[in-house]
Backbone bond lengths (Angstrom), bond angles and torsions (degrees), N, CA, C in turn:
res aa  C-N    CA-C-N  psi(-1)  N-CA   C-N-CA  omega(-1)  CA-C   N-CA-C  phi
1 M - - - 1.367 - - 1.501 113.59 -
2 E 1.315 115.26 143.14 1.382 121.90 -173.14 1.586 108.48 -106.72
3 D 1.278 114.24 170.71 1.497 122.03 179.70 1.456 108.49 -62.86
4 V 1.355 118.32 -40.01 1.548 123.25 -177.97 1.507 108.85 -60.97
5 H 1.301 118.84 -36.38 1.509 120.37 177.82 1.500 110.83 -68.40
6 L 1.315 112.77 -41.80 1.535 115.72 -178.25 1.494 109.65 -61.18
7 A 1.412 112.53 -45.68 1.508 120.75 -177.26 1.571 109.78 -62.33
8 Q 1.355 116.67 -40.67 1.426 118.05 176.83 1.491 115.89 -66.05
9 A 1.290 116.87 -40.50 1.513 119.82 173.65 1.454 114.13 -63.55
10 L 1.424 116.04 -39.02 1.543 114.43 173.58 1.457 114.96 -63.66
11 N 1.427 113.80 -35.46 1.499 115.89 178.16 1.492 111.38 -67.14
12 Y 1.233 121.76 -32.76 1.449 124.80 171.86 1.489 113.10 -66.19
13 L 1.290 121.78 -41.48 1.457 125.27 170.79 1.425 110.05 -55.09
14 K 1.381 122.27 -49.59 1.448 125.91 -176.33 1.532 111.26 -64.08
15 A 1.416 113.41 -48.10 1.448 119.75 178.75 1.514 119.17 -55.44
16 Y 1.330 111.29 -39.91 1.472 120.46 -178.12 1.452 111.66 -97.29
17 R 1.350 120.74 2.86 1.430 123.32 174.16 1.580 108.36 63.05
18 L 1.281 117.57 41.03 1.384 120.69 173.91 1.467 116.47 -101.01
19 E 1.366 124.99 151.35 1.466 121.05 178.47 1.517 114.56 -97.46
20 V 1.392 119.63 -28.37 1.387 120.61 -171.26 1.611 103.75 -132.75
21 G 1.365 111.10 139.75 1.414 116.31 173.25 1.519 110.84 -145.66
22 L 1.437 119.46 174.57 1.366 125.79 175.99 1.522 110.25 -125.65
23 L 1.343 114.89 132.86 1.443 121.60 -179.42 1.590 99.97 -112.10
24 I 1.381 116.93 113.03 1.347 126.49 -175.08 1.533 113.13 -113.63
25 N 1.355 116.97 130.33 1.414 119.59 179.56 1.574 107.49 -114.51
26 F 1.284 115.04 110.42 1.480 116.72 179.42 1.623 112.49 -92.86
27 G 1.365 113.38 -6.45 1.392 120.23 -168.75 1.517 114.09 -84.14
28 S 1.355 120.67 -17.34 1.392 125.08 178.88 1.520 111.64 -82.19
29 K 1.334 113.92 168.85 1.492 118.10 179.72 1.509 115.99 -51.90
30 S 1.321 107.56 -39.70 1.565 110.93 176.68 1.585 106.54 -127.26
31 L 1.136 116.44 155.12 1.476 125.54 -178.15 1.454 108.00 -58.20
32 T 1.358 119.81 128.05 1.532 119.25 168.85 1.486 107.22 -129.50
33 F 1.347 111.78 151.86 1.399 122.99 -175.81 1.493 110.14 -144.82
34 K 1.375 115.07 160.15 1.439 124.86 176.23 1.472 105.77 -146.16
35 R 1.397 113.20 127.34 1.474 123.37 174.23 1.531 105.21 -88.16
36 L 1.407 112.86 128.01 1.413 122.04 175.74 1.478 113.99 -107.97
37 V 1.209 114.73 135.83 1.525 119.51 177.74 1.543 107.73 -128.81
38 L 1.397 113.55 120.95 1.411 116.27 -177.82 1.535 109.35 -94.33
39 S 1.319 113.76 123.12 1.537 116.59 -173.77 1.530 107.52 -72.68
40 K 1.253 115.48 146.68 1.479 124.82 179.21 1.474 108.67 -68.91
41 K 1.273 122.64 -25.46 1.456 126.58 -177.92 1.440 113.63 -70.64
42 N 1.346 120.16 -21.38 1.471 126.45 177.52 1.636 107.60 -78.01
43 P 1.292 125.65 136.08 1.410 127.24 174.99 1.464 113.92 -70.34
């Protein structure tokens, strides 16, 4: 996972007004994932 993927996932959370999301990478040798939590302090 690269920073651009993380930034895009955070943009989706903001756009859809969601607080929690999962960024999942199926392309690596083993499955990797990152749980994203959008702080309510951020506009």
